N, C-alpha and C positions, 0 to 999 in steps of 0.2 A: 313389353320388353323384346328387343330384337333377338333373333335366334343366332346369337354370336358365339355360343359356347359349344356348338355341335362338334367342331373338329377336335377341340380339347377333350370333350367328354368321350368321344368315340376312340380316340387314338393316343391319349396321354398315358394310359396305363400299360405297363409291361405285360399285363396278363390278358391283353386283348387277343382276339383270334388271329390278327395279322402277324403276331410274333410267334405263333405255334405252327409246326409243320402239319400238313393235312393228315388226318387220322382216318382209319377205316370206320371208326364209330360215326364220324360226322357224315360220311357218305351214305350211311344207312340210318336216316333220322327216325326210323321206327324202332330202334333198339331200346331195351329197357333203360339203359344208362341215359340215353338222350331224353327219353320221356321223363325220367326222374329230374334231370337238370332243368328241363323246361318247366316242370311242375314247381321246382324250388324258385325259379326266377319269377314265375307267375305269382307265387305267394309273396315274394319280396316286393314285387310291383304293387300288389294289392295293399300290402301293409304300408308301403310308402304313400300310395294314393290316399289311404285312409287318414294318415297323420298329417300329410301336407294339406289336404283339403280342409281338415278340421281347423287349420290355422290360416286359411285363406282369408285375408281381410275383406275381400270383395264378396264373400259368401256368408260371412258371419259377423254380426255386429260385435259379438264378444271378442272375436279375434282382432277386430279393428282397433279396439281400445286397450287390449291386454298384451303384455309382453310375456313370451314363453319363458325367457330367462329369469324374469322377475317373479313370475307366478309359480313356475314349477320347473326347477332345474333338472329333475329326473326326466321330464318330458322333453326338455331342451336337448338333453343328450340323445334321447330317442329320435328327435327330429333330425339332428345332425347325422345319426347313424342311418336313418332311412334315406337321406339324400345320397349318402355314399352307396347304399344298396341300389338306389335308383340308377346311379351312374353305371354300376355293374350290370344291372338289368338291361339298360340301353345298349351297352357293349355286347351283351349276349344276343339281343335281338338283331343287331347288325351282323354279328358273326354267323347267325343261323338264318339269315335272309328272311327274317320274319316279315309279316305284313306291314306296310307303311302306316296303317292306322295305329298300330301299337307304338311305333316310333314317334308319330305325331303326338299321340296322347302322352307318352313319356316326356317328350320335349316340353309340352304344355305344362306338365306337372313340375318339371325342372325350373321353368320360368317362374311359376308361382312360388316355388321354394326359394329361389334366389330373391324374388321380390320381398318375401317374408324376412329372409336373413338381412337384406338391405335395410328393411324397416327396423329390425332388431338392432342392427349395428348403429343406426342413427339414434335409436332410443337410449341405448346404453351410453353412448357418447354424451348425449344431451342430459340425461338424467343424472349422470355421475360427474358433472363438471367439477363439483366440489371435491369429490373423492379422487378424481383424476387430475387434480391440480398438480402442477410440477413439484410442489413441496412434498405432497403425500407420496408421489411416485418416486422422487429421488431419495426419500428417507425410508421407503418400505423395507421391511425385513428381508435380508438376503435369503432367508429360508423360504420366503414366499415369493421371491423374484423369479427369474427365468427358470422355468422347469425344462423339460425336454423340448428341443426344437423339432421334434418329429412331426410329421404331417398327419399323424393319427389324431385328428382334431377332436374326435368324440371322447378320447381318453383324457384330453387336456383339461376337461372340466373336473375330472377327479371324482372320487366318491365323496359322499357327504362325510363319512368318517375321516377320510384323509384331510378334507378341508377343515374339519373340526380340530384335528390334531395340530395343523399348521396355524390355525387362528388362535389357539390357546396362548400363543407366545407373542401375539401382536395386538395392537390397539384396534378399536372398532373402525377407525378411519382407514388404517392400513388393511384391515380385513375387507372393507368395502372396495378399496383400491385394488387389492389382489384379485377379488372375485371379478370385478369389472374388466381388469386386464386379461384374465383368463378367458372370459366370455368373448371379448373382442378378438383375441388371438384365435380362438376356435372358429369364429365366424369368418375371419380373414383367411385362415388356412383353407377352409372349405370353399369359399368363393374363388380364391386364387387358383386352387387346384382344378376347379371346374371352368376356368376361363372367364370368370366374372369379377376379376380383381379390380378393374377400373371403377366399378360402381362403389365399392367400399372405400377405395382410395380417395375418390372425389369427395365423399362425405367426410372422411377423416381429415383431409386437408382443410376443408372449409371450417370445420368446427375447431380443430386444434390451432389453426393460424389465428382465428379470432381470439382464442385464449391467450396466445403468446403476445399478440398486439395489444390486447387489453392489459395484460400484466405489465408490459413495458410502459404503457401509458400511465398506469398507476404508480410505477416506479419513477415517473417524472422524465422519462426519456423522450425528448422532443426531436422533431425534424427541423434543424436549424441550418441556415445557409452561412457561408463565410462572411458575407456582408452583415448579417444580423449579429454574428459573434463580435465583429470588429466595432460595431456601433454601441455595444453594451458598456455601461460603466463597470469598472473592475469589481465593485461590490456585488453587483448583480451576477456577473460572470463567475465570481468566486463561489457564490451560493449554488450556481448550476454545477460547478465542478464538484463541490461537496456532495451534491445530490447524485451526480454521476458515479462518484466513488462508491456510494452505497448501492446504486443500481447495478454496477458491474459485478459487485460481490454477490448480490442476490441472483443476478442473471446467470452467472457461471456456476454457482454452487447449487442453485435450485432450478431456475427456469429452463435454461437450455439443457442442463444435465438431466432434468426430469423428462423433458421432451425426447431426448435421445434414448433414454431408457425405455420409455413407453413405445416409441417408434420401433426400436430394435426388438422389443418383445412381441408387439402385435403383428408385425410383418416379418417375423423371423423366417417364414417360409420363402421369402424372396429378398435377397440383398438389394437388388436393383429397385424394388418398390420401397424398401426401407430408405434407401438413399434419396429417392425422388420425394417421398413424403417429408422427410426431415428437412431436406433442402428447401422445398417450397414453403414449409411452415416457418422456418427459423432464419433463413438467409437474409431476407430483407431487413428484419428487425436487428439482427446481429451486425450487419454492415453499418446500419445507422448508429448503433450503440458505439461501435469501435471507430466510427468516423469522427465523433465529437472531439476526442483529444487532438486529432490532426488539425481540426479547425482552430482549436485554441492555440496550438503550436505555431500556426501561421500568423497569428495576431502580433500586435506590437509587443516587443520584449522589454520589460522593465524589471528592475531588481525585485520588487515585491511579488512578481509572478513566479519567481524561481521555485519556491517551495511547493506551489500548487502544480507546477509543471512536473516537478519530481514526484509528487503524489500520483499524478496520472501515469507517469512512466512506471513507477513501482507497481501500480495496480495491474497494468497490462503484463509487466514482467512476471509478477507473482502468479498470474492466471494463465501464463503462456502454456504450461503443460496441459491444462484443461482445455484451452482453445484448440490445441493440436489434437487432443483426444476426441473432444465432442464434435469438432468440425473436421473430421478426418477424411470425409468423402471428397472425391475429386470435384463434385458439383458445389461443395462449400469451400473450395480453396480460396474464393474471393474474400471470404470472411477472414481467413488466416492472413491473406495478403493485406487486407485493410488494417488489421491489428498490427502487423509488422510495419506497415507504412506509418502508422501513428507513432509506433515506438521509435522509428528512425527520426521522424520529424521532431519528436519531443527531445531526443538526445541531441540533435543539432541545435535546438533552442537553448538547451542547458549550456552547451559549449559556447554559444554566442553570448549568453548572459554572463557567463564566467569571464569571458574576454572583456565584455563591456564593464563588468564590475572592477576588474583590474585597472582598466583604462580610467575609470571614474576616480579611483584612488590616486592614480598618478596625476590626474588633472585637477584635483582638489586644490584650490589656490587661495583660500581664505588666509588673511594675515592677522586676523584678530587673535590676541593672546588670551590664553585661559588664565584667569586670575589665580594667583598663588601657585602656579605651576601644576595645576590639577590635570585631570584626564581630559584629553581633547575629545570633542564630540566624534571626530572621525575614528578615533580608536574604539570608542564604544560601539559605534555603528558597525564598523568592519568586524570586530570580534564577536558581537552578537550575531551578525549575519553568518560568519564562519561557524559559530557554535551550532546554530540551527542547521547549517549545511552539513555539518559532520554527522547529524542524526540520520542522514541519508547515505552514509558511507558504505552501506551494503550494496547500493546500485551504482554509485558514482564511478567505481573502477570500470564498470562495463561501458559507461558513457564516455569516459575520457581515455579509454585504452588507445594506445598508439597516437595520442594527441600530443604533438610536439610543443615544447615550451615556446612562447612567442619570441623571446630573445635569449641570447646566451648570457648566463649569469656570470658576473665577475668573481663570484665566490667559489671556493673549492667545493668539490662534490661532497666532501664530508659534512658540509653544513646541512645538507638535505637528508643524509642517511638516517634511516631508522634501524633499530636492532633487527638483525636477520632480514635485511631488506631484500636479499636475493631470494629468500624463501617466502617472503610476504607478498601475497597477491595484491595487497592494497598499497604497495610501495609507490606506484605511480600517483595515486591520489594523495599519499603522504607528501610527496615532493611538491605536488600542486598546492597543497595547503601551506606548506613551508614557504613556498615562493610568494604566495599572496600575503602572508604575514611579513615577509621580508620587504615587500613593496610598501606595506603600511609603515614599517619601522623606518625605512628610508625617508618616507614623507615626514614622519615625526621628527627625525633628525633635522630636516630642513626647517621645520617649524620652531625647533628649539633655538635655532640661530637668531630668531627674532627677539629673544629676550636680551635686554641690555645687560642684565646681571648674569654673569657666567654661572655662578653657583645656582641660581634659580633655573637656568636652562638644564643643568644636570639633575636637579630635583624633578623637573618636568619629564626628563627622559626616564628617570627611575620610576616615577609614578605610572607612566604609560606602559613601560615594559612590564612592570609588576602586574598591571591590569591584564595585559596580554597573557602572562603566565597563569594568572588566576582563572581566566576564562578557559585556558587550555586544560588546566587541572580539573575543572568542574564540568567538563563536557567530554564528548567522544573524541575531541581533538587529542586528548592525552594518549589514546590508543593508536592514533594515526601518527603522531609526532614522536612519541616515545619518551622515556625518562632521560635519555641522553640529551635530547633537544632541550628539555625543560631545565636540566642541570646547567647546560651551557648558558642559557639565558638568565638563569638565576644568578650565575656568576657575574653576568653583565650588570644586573641590577645592583649587586654589591659594589661593583666598580663605579657605577654612576653615583651611588650614595657616598662612597669614599671621596670621589671628586667634589661632590657637593660640600662635604665637611671641610675638605682642604681649602676650597675656594671661599666658602662662606664663613668659616670660623678661624681663618688663619690669623687675623688681627687679634682676636681674643687669645688664641694660643700663644702668640708671640709677645703679648703684653706682660707675661710673667717671665721671670728669669728661668733659664734652663735648669738651674739648681735652686729650687724654692727656699732652701734652708741656708744657702750661702750667705756669708756675712757681708752686708752692704750698708752704706751710710743711711742715716735717717732721711735725708733728702731723696736718696734713690728709692727708699721704701715708699715715701709719699708719691713720688713720680710713678712708681709701678702701680699703686692703688688707683691713681688718676687715670692712667692709661687703660687699666683693666675696666674701670667703671665706664669710661667713654666707649671702648670697643664693645663691651657686652651690651650696653644700653642701645647702641646703634644697631647691632645685630638683632637684638631682641625686638626692638621697635619695628624693624623692617620685616622680620620673619614671622611675627605673630599673624600676619595675613597670609602666610604661605601654608600649603596644605600637603599632607601625605595621606592619601585616601585608604591605603591598606593598613589596618591596625598593627599587624605584625611588623611590617616594614617601618611604620612610625615608631614603634617601641624600640626596634633595633637601632634606628638612627639616634634616638634620644639617649639610649644607654651608651652608645658609642661616644657621643659628645660629652656626656656626663663623666665617663671614664677618663677622658682627656683633660677636662677642665676641673672636675671636682677634687680629686686628690691633690693636684698641684696647687690649686687655690687654697685648699684647707691647710696644707703645710705652710704656705706663705703667710696665710692669715694668722695661724696659731703662733708662728715664729715672730711676727712683727706687730701683732695687735698691741702688745705692751708698749711698743715704740710710739704709737700714734694715738692711744686711747685718751691721753690727757690733752691732746691738741684741741684748741677751741673750735676748730672747723672739722671735728672728727666725723660729723654726720655727712658732710659733703665729701669728705675724704674717703671714708669707707662706707659705701652704699649697700654692699651685699655681704651677708654672712654666709659661711659655707653651707649651712643647712638650707639657705634660700635657693641655692643653685638648682637643686632638683625640682623645687616648686616652680621656678621660672621656666625651666625646660619643659615641664609638664604642660605649660600653656601653648607650646609651639605645635604647628602642623595641623591645627584644626580649622584654620582659616577664620575670617571675620565677616560680619555682615557689612553692608555698604557704609554704615555709620561708624564702624570700627568699635562698637560698644563692647564686643567680647574682650578685645585686648586691653582697652582702657580700664574696664572693670577689673580684669585680672591684675593689671599693674597697680591700681589703687589698693587692691587687697594685699599685694606683696608689700607695698609701702607701709601699710598699717602694721604689718607683722614683722617688719624688718628688724626692729630693735628688740623684739621679744626673744631674740637669741640669747640676750643676757639674762 
């Protein structure tokens, strides 16, 4: 080993002779005090020589295969103490101008001691890979974590009693981790103070970096290029994203956190060495880890990728405080920069995909009609998409902050307002969701115009808007849009339903006289029954294939129609049944009894299969029971 520690050994201590003023005692080396000091130093030198040589791996096969710290912790403390004494002895020899032979011998002993400690440092790191794994280190008891950062390294080992007290409260793994960390710190403090820090630092970096790299490999973190990412099928890439989400969680909570704790503890005597070690060990792996999301964000942007992009964004955002804390050194600023770059790229991707999503809604041009006025596939797709999107409402405000609406809305601002919007930090995202739903509803309005039957177009509008409201109520959208928004749109559904009734049942309503009990001629009575039969049959036959998907809305519409038809027809029927009951064509004249109205209406709004079997079956059932009213 090169004689590289001489300057540090001789002049690092404030107690060296160069810091003291010349004294009369030193000028008379034969004084009793001088003789006593020299005797003490000679004794320390001999003690140091005895212990150091006993553990010289080149002079003893036992020392070559045995670890002091593993075999005898008391003797390990003695070894560290004798190294410190040797340093003091060498400083004394220099100050007293002792013979060069003593200094050379002492320096040779120091090199043997450093070689021994270097070996011990390596053995502890290698033998305790399992106990010094990041999980054990990061979860170790705070009571057994960082003790004093003092450089009195022989005290850091602590007494056996002190260790026992500490270990009573922690697990065996944590105990082994604590002991290993204390031993490493003791050796590092000793070697650094004597100018031999590079030796232990080199060993530490090699072993710990291999552990970090191996851990990242087992977590599935790969080195991928942009071209590799772009060529992957989405199913493959999605699996890698899921894997990354788990990897970043473990890496931040355990791997890098544990390495930072271990590094801070072992090299607490030197902040610069701590930074150098942690940076060399973790920077490469961390940059690769946080570079993956940016590569994904640079790829082709399609709607199905939105939620995984948001997952990546949220993962980095959630771990940002830990990223700043763990990688706080200037030399690891590139890790913070990479994480931030990925965050920005992901946010830009989300905004682009939201714009593309809106444009896709506007450009949807299919003219095929949904049978029975049911829910359009576009409505289902958009609302399901927005419902899932609302699950990320915690991070979306950060992404779309200060992002202007693409066009000026023709609607009043009150359309977009949420309760307490001025105080609500999510008001911007609320407006954005309200706008996207508005774009959808405008498109549905256009599609409603394709129905030739106006009443069916209103039923189509009611169905689709009711579906929108239901998805809002059963997702996080309700918290973003608010009750006021929901109430306004529920009122629109009622308006659409009322328009459907007015347009779809007007002939049935008008077939009966305004005053069902007014006295009219028998011929007029027969004519009213005929008109009612014809109108009701036409509406019923046509509307049995129509559908209302929401059960509550379906019942409300049925009840509303029944209230308008049932009482009026019952009054007319009971008033004039006597007039027509003896007519020979009474069966064709009076086709419906009042009690049948509810039964017929109950058939409506379920839709039919392609063969129409549902409605025909129901009609035949009604025909068989028609005369049972008597």
